[in-house]
N, CA, C and O of each residue as an XYZ file, in Angstrom:
256
protein
N      12.354     -2.502      3.608
C      11.667     -1.226      3.618
C      10.184     -1.496      3.812
O       9.648     -2.456      3.260
N       9.536     -0.673      4.576
C       8.115     -0.824      4.869
C       7.305      0.096      3.967
O       7.739      1.195      3.623
N       6.115     -0.376      3.589
C       5.210      0.453      2.783
C       3.977      0.771      3.599
O       3.432     -0.087      4.294
N       3.550      2.006      3.505
C       2.353      2.451      4.193
C       1.452      3.153      3.195
O       1.921      3.841      2.289
N       0.176      2.973      3.372
C      -0.799      3.707      2.580
C      -1.525      4.619      3.561
O      -2.093      4.154      4.549
N      -1.501      5.908      3.284
C      -2.151      6.860      4.183
C      -3.117      7.745      3.406
O      -2.920      8.027      2.224
N      -4.144      8.168      4.088
C      -5.088      9.121      3.509
C      -4.869     10.448      4.228
O      -4.874     10.515      5.457
N      -4.680     11.486      3.445
C      -4.382     12.804      3.990
C      -5.466     13.771      3.525
O      -5.804     13.797      2.342
N      -6.012     14.566      4.445
C      -6.999     15.563      4.039
C      -6.404     16.503      2.989
O      -5.237     16.883      3.081
N      -7.203     16.871      2.004
C      -6.738     17.726      0.906
C      -6.047     18.991      1.415
O      -5.038     19.413      0.850
N      -6.571     19.588      2.460
C      -6.022     20.849      2.961
C      -4.631     20.677      3.567
O      -3.878     21.646      3.661
N      -4.278     19.455      3.980
C      -2.993     19.192      4.616
C      -2.021     18.463      3.697
O      -0.887     18.195      4.094
N      -2.436     18.140      2.491
C      -1.642     17.314      1.598
C      -0.247     17.875      1.337
O       0.738     17.146      1.453
N      -0.150     19.136      0.992
C       1.154     19.737      0.689
C       2.056     19.736      1.912
O       3.250     19.454      1.811
N       1.487     20.049      3.061
C       2.261     20.097      4.291
C       2.766     18.704      4.674
O       3.936     18.547      5.022
N       1.906     17.703      4.613
C       2.286     16.339      4.956
C       3.320     15.812      3.969
O       4.307     15.195      4.369
N       3.098     16.051      2.693
C       4.046     15.614      1.659
C       5.425     16.230      1.910
O       6.440     15.540      1.807
N       5.464     17.495      2.230
C       6.722     18.182      2.477
C       7.450     17.582      3.681
O       8.656     17.344      3.624
N       6.727     17.342      4.755
C       7.329     16.756      5.961
C       7.881     15.370      5.664
O       9.002     15.046      6.056
N       7.092     14.549      4.968
C       7.535     13.191      4.655
C       8.755     13.194      3.735
O       9.691     12.422      3.941
N       8.745     14.047      2.739
C       9.888     14.128      1.823
C      11.144     14.596      2.555
O      12.242     14.125      2.257
N      10.994     15.521      3.511
C      12.137     15.980      4.307
C      12.730     14.839      5.131
O      13.924     14.836      5.433
N      11.889     13.874      5.488
C      12.340     12.725      6.279
C      12.886     11.605      5.394
O      13.322     10.573      5.905
N      12.866     11.795      4.076
C      13.407     10.798      3.169
C      12.404      9.755      2.707
O      12.790      8.736      2.135
N      11.135      9.995      2.947
C      10.090      9.062      2.536
C       9.862      9.195      1.037
O       9.792     10.303      0.505
N       9.747      8.057      0.364
C       9.454      8.042     -1.061
C       7.935      7.978     -1.209
O       7.291      7.069     -0.685
N       7.381      8.932     -1.914
C       5.931      9.000     -2.090
C       5.578      8.489     -3.473
O       6.047      9.009     -4.486
N       4.731      7.444     -3.497
C       4.293      6.853     -4.756
C       2.842      7.248     -4.964
O       1.979      6.940     -4.142
N       2.582      7.931     -6.070
C       1.212      8.350     -6.337
C       0.537      7.488     -7.395
O      -0.677      7.559     -7.585
N       1.331      6.674     -8.082
C       0.778      5.815     -9.129
C       0.320      4.495     -8.515
O       1.115      3.563     -8.394
N      -0.927      4.406     -8.133
C      -1.438      3.192     -7.496
C      -1.523      2.027     -8.470
O      -1.507      0.870     -8.050
N      -1.612      2.309     -9.743
C      -1.662      1.234    -10.739
C      -0.352      0.459    -10.743
O      -0.357     -0.770    -10.801
N       0.756      1.164    -10.682
C       2.059      0.507    -10.653
C       2.216     -0.332     -9.389
O       2.759     -1.436     -9.439
N       1.746      0.184     -8.265
C       1.814     -0.558     -7.014
C       0.951     -1.814     -7.083
O       1.369     -2.882     -6.637
N      -0.245     -1.688     -7.639
C      -1.135     -2.843     -7.770
C      -0.514     -3.913     -8.661
O      -0.625     -5.103     -8.366
N       0.135     -3.507     -9.742
C       0.792     -4.466    -10.639
C       1.943     -5.161     -9.931
O       2.143     -6.364    -10.097
N       2.700     -4.407     -9.143
C       3.820     -4.988     -8.405
C       3.324     -6.026     -7.398
O       3.894     -7.111     -7.282
N       2.271     -5.686     -6.679
C       1.710     -6.624     -5.713
C       1.130     -7.853     -6.404
O       1.280     -8.973     -5.915
N       0.478     -7.648     -7.520
C      -0.096     -8.755     -8.287
C       0.992     -9.700     -8.791
O       0.788    -10.913     -8.852
N       2.140     -9.144     -9.149
C       3.243     -9.962     -9.648
C       3.812    -10.875     -8.569
O       4.482    -11.859     -8.884
N       3.555    -10.565     -7.309
C       4.045    -11.390     -6.209
C       3.264    -12.697     -6.073
O       3.744    -13.647     -5.453
N       2.078    -12.746     -6.643
C       1.228    -13.933     -6.543
C       1.528    -14.844     -7.720
O       1.444    -14.418     -8.872
N       1.877    -16.101     -7.442
C       2.133    -17.027     -8.551
C       0.909    -17.155     -9.457
O      -0.224    -17.201     -8.978
N       1.146    -17.212    -10.764
C       0.048    -17.249    -11.736
C      -0.822    -18.499    -11.592
O      -2.015    -18.468    -11.892
N      -0.218    -19.599    -11.130
C      -0.981    -20.836    -10.999
C      -1.596    -21.002     -9.603
O      -2.130    -22.065     -9.285
N      -1.522    -19.958     -8.774
C      -2.056    -20.036     -7.417
C      -3.579    -20.103     -7.449
O      -4.244    -19.377     -8.188
N      -4.094    -20.980     -6.638
C      -5.546    -21.118     -6.502
C      -5.914    -20.571     -5.126
O      -5.951    -21.303     -4.137
N      -6.185    -19.275     -5.086
C      -6.429    -18.592     -3.825
C      -7.931    -18.524     -3.561
O      -8.709    -18.084     -4.407
N      -8.317    -18.973     -2.362
C      -9.737    -18.957     -2.007
C     -10.131    -17.580     -1.474
O      -9.274    -16.781     -1.099
N     -11.412    -17.319     -1.445
C     -11.915    -16.051     -0.916
C     -11.578    -15.941      0.570
O     -11.299    -14.847      1.060
N     -11.601    -17.065      1.290
C     -11.238    -17.047      2.708
C      -9.801    -16.591      2.915
O      -9.508    -15.852      3.854
N      -8.897    -17.036      2.028
C      -7.498    -16.632      2.123
C      -7.342    -15.145      1.827
O      -6.539    -14.464      2.465
N      -8.087    -14.653      0.886
C      -8.042    -13.230      0.546
C      -8.530    -12.394      1.723
O      -7.906    -11.398      2.089
N      -9.646    -12.804      2.311
C     -10.208    -12.080      3.459
C      -9.228    -12.104      4.627
O      -9.039    -11.090      5.299
N      -8.608    -13.246      4.869
C      -7.633    -13.366      5.950
C      -6.455    -12.422      5.725
O      -5.998    -11.770      6.663
N      -5.970    -12.345      4.507
C      -4.851    -11.461      4.185
C      -5.232     -9.996      4.375
O      -4.451     -9.210      4.911
N      -6.425     -9.634      3.937
C      -6.894     -8.249      4.106
C      -6.980     -7.902      5.586
O      -6.584     -6.811      5.996
N      -7.492     -8.822      6.382
C      -7.594     -8.579      7.835
C      -6.217     -8.403      8.463
O      -6.050     -7.561      9.345
N      -5.230     -9.181      8.027
C      -3.870     -9.037      8.544
C      -3.308     -7.666      8.198
O      -2.690     -7.008      9.036
N      -3.526     -7.240      6.957
C      -3.019     -5.936      6.536
C      -3.664     -4.826      7.345
O      -2.987     -3.900      7.790
N      -4.976     -4.919      7.535
C      -5.684     -3.887      8.309
C      -5.255     -3.881      9.759
O      -5.261     -2.830     10.400
N      -4.877     -5.044     10.297
C      -4.446     -5.133     11.688
C      -2.996     -4.696     11.860
O      -2.520     -4.533     12.984
N      -2.298     -4.507     10.749
C      -0.917     -4.058     10.812
C       0.072     -5.167     11.086
O       1.170     -4.919     11.585
N      -0.308     -6.381     10.764
C       0.602     -7.514     11.001
C       1.554     -7.705      9.857
O       2.386     -8.611      9.892
């Protein structure tokens, strides 16, 4: 399953949410839970450099 983060203008939020839910999309509004889940994917003993973090962010932004 793919995860997407989208920003929706306030005036269109209800309409977009309704369309997505009709298509079977699961909408997660609790970003704290998502952040914890993503954090749990990183091994606790991992020594991640800032360069690796920047590279990962660039990949995510590029849609890779």
